[in-house]
C-alpha positions in Angstrom: 34.7 9.2 16.6 37.7 7.0 17.4 40.0 5.7 14.8 41.8 2.4 14.8 44.1 0.4 12.4 41.0 -1.3 11.1 38.8 1.7 10.3 41.3 4.5 9.6 43.1 5.6 6.5 46.7 4.4 6.5 49.6 6.7 5.8 50.6 6.2 2.2 53.4 7.2 0.0 52.6 8.9 -3.3 52.5 12.1 -5.1 50.2 14.3 -7.2 51.1 17.3 -9.3 48.6 19.9 -10.4 49.4 23.1 -12.3 47.1 26.0 -11.6 47.3 28.4 -14.5 45.4 31.4 -15.9 43.6 31.2 -19.2 46.3 33.4 -20.6 49.1 31.0 -19.4 47.2 28.0 -20.8 47.0 29.6 -24.2 50.5 31.0 -24.2 52.1 27.7 -23.3 49.6 25.3 -24.9 48.9 23.6 -21.5 46.4 20.7 -21.3 43.4 21.5 -19.1 41.5 18.9 -17.1 39.1 21.4 -15.4 38.5 24.6 -13.7 37.9 25.7 -10.2 34.4 27.1 -9.9 34.4 27.9 -6.2 36.1 26.9 -2.9 35.4 27.4 0.7 37.3 26.9 4.0 35.5 26.4 7.3 36.5 26.3 10.9 34.6 24.5 13.6 35.1 23.2 17.2 38.1 20.9 17.2 36.0 18.1 18.8 33.9 18.2 15.6 36.7 18.2 13.1 35.4 15.3 11.1 32.4 17.3 10.0 34.6 19.9 8.3 33.6 18.8 4.8 29.9 19.5 5.6 30.7 23.0 6.8 32.9 23.7 3.7 30.7 22.2 1.0 27.4 23.7 2.2 28.2 27.4 1.5 29.4 26.5 -2.0 26.2 24.7 -2.9 24.2 27.7 -1.4 26.2 30.2 -3.5 25.4 28.3 -6.7 21.9 27.4 -5.6 22.8 23.7 -6.1 21.6 20.6 -4.3 23.4 17.3 -4.1 21.9 16.2 -7.4 23.6 19.1 -9.3 27.0 17.5 -8.5 28.0 14.6 -10.7 30.7 13.1 -8.5 32.0 13.6 -5.0 35.4 12.9 -3.4 35.2 13.5 0.3 38.1 12.7 2.6 37.6 9.5 4.5 40.0 9.9 7.5 38.2 7.0 9.2 35.0 5.1 8.5 32.8 6.9 11.1 33.8 10.3 9.8 32.3 9.9 6.3 29.2 8.3 7.8 28.8 11.2 10.2 29.2 13.7 7.3 26.5 11.9 5.3 24.1 11.8 8.3 24.7 15.5 9.1 24.2 16.5 5.4 20.6 15.2 5.6 19.7 16.1 9.1 17.2 18.9 9.3 18.2 20.0 12.9 21.9 20.0 12.2 21.6 21.8 8.9 19.4 24.5 10.6 21.4 25.0 13.7 25.0 24.4 12.4 24.6 25.7 8.8 21.7 28.1 9.0 19.7 26.3 6.3 16.0 26.0 6.1 16.2 22.4 5.0 18.9 19.8 4.7 20.5 18.7 1.4 19.3 15.7 -0.4 21.4 12.5 0.0 24.6 12.1 -2.0 24.1 8.9 -4.0 26.4 6.1 -3.0 27.3 5.5 -6.6 28.6 9.1 -6.9 30.7 9.3 -3.7 34.3 8.1 -3.6 33.6 5.8 -6.5 37.1 4.3 -6.6 37.2 4.0 -2.8 37.9 6.4 -0.1 40.9 7.1 2.1 40.7 3.8 3.9 41.2 1.8 0.6 43.4 4.3 -1.3 45.3 5.9 1.5 44.9 9.2 3.3 44.6 11.9 0.6 46.0 15.4 0.6 44.3 18.2 -1.4 46.2 17.8 -4.7 45.6 14.0 -4.8 41.9 14.3 -4.1 41.4 17.1 -6.7 43.4 15.3 -9.4 41.5 12.1 -8.7 38.2 13.9 -9.0 39.2 15.6 -12.3 40.2 12.2 -13.7 36.8 10.7 -12.6 35.0 13.5 -14.4 37.0 12.9 -17.5 36.5 9.1 -17.4 32.8 9.3 -16.7 32.3 12.3 -19.2 30.7 14.2 -16.3 30.6 17.9 -15.8 30.8 18.9 -12.1 32.5 17.5 -9.0 33.0 18.4 -5.3 36.3 17.6 -3.5 36.4 18.0 0.2 38.5 17.1 3.2 38.5 17.5 7.0 41.6 19.0 8.6 42.7 18.1 12.1 42.1 20.8 14.7 38.6 21.6 13.4 38.7 22.8 9.8 37.3 21.7 6.5 38.0 22.6 2.9 36.0 22.1 -0.3 36.4 22.9 -4.0 33.8 22.8 -6.7 35.3 21.7 -10.0 34.1 21.7 -13.5 35.5 19.6 -16.3 36.6 21.6 -19.3 34.8 20.2 -22.4 36.9 20.2 -25.5 
């Protein structure tokens, strides 16, 4: 998977601020709440396969909650370059890959295109970091009045991280 200026996420300037607080701190200080972290997972894999980190990080979360792709309303998956997200979506549904690499009996169902990176991925929005991708997903859940979302990214050197989020309903 080679990246070029035409198919890779550009370096962008920007910022995101998230405050992680306990229920006690939220109550004490009257803090607004966008959502809560339901689960997270970090995965390591061969550096040559670093773009597949999101698959390795998201799968254990779904297994722990006995979820399939349809149980997640919206997905924000890092798009470091075009082939990377395509490879993740193919691996997600490949029976042999899911069995051998993830130890699953069957692959996950497809992530619907209209639920994945709905405002664009890293190529259009700029390369995300964790806080930006999580905040963006929480804002999507709020805007769409949806319940659950999965944020994930690959990390150079062969890692992946994922976080299952739930919008807090008022």
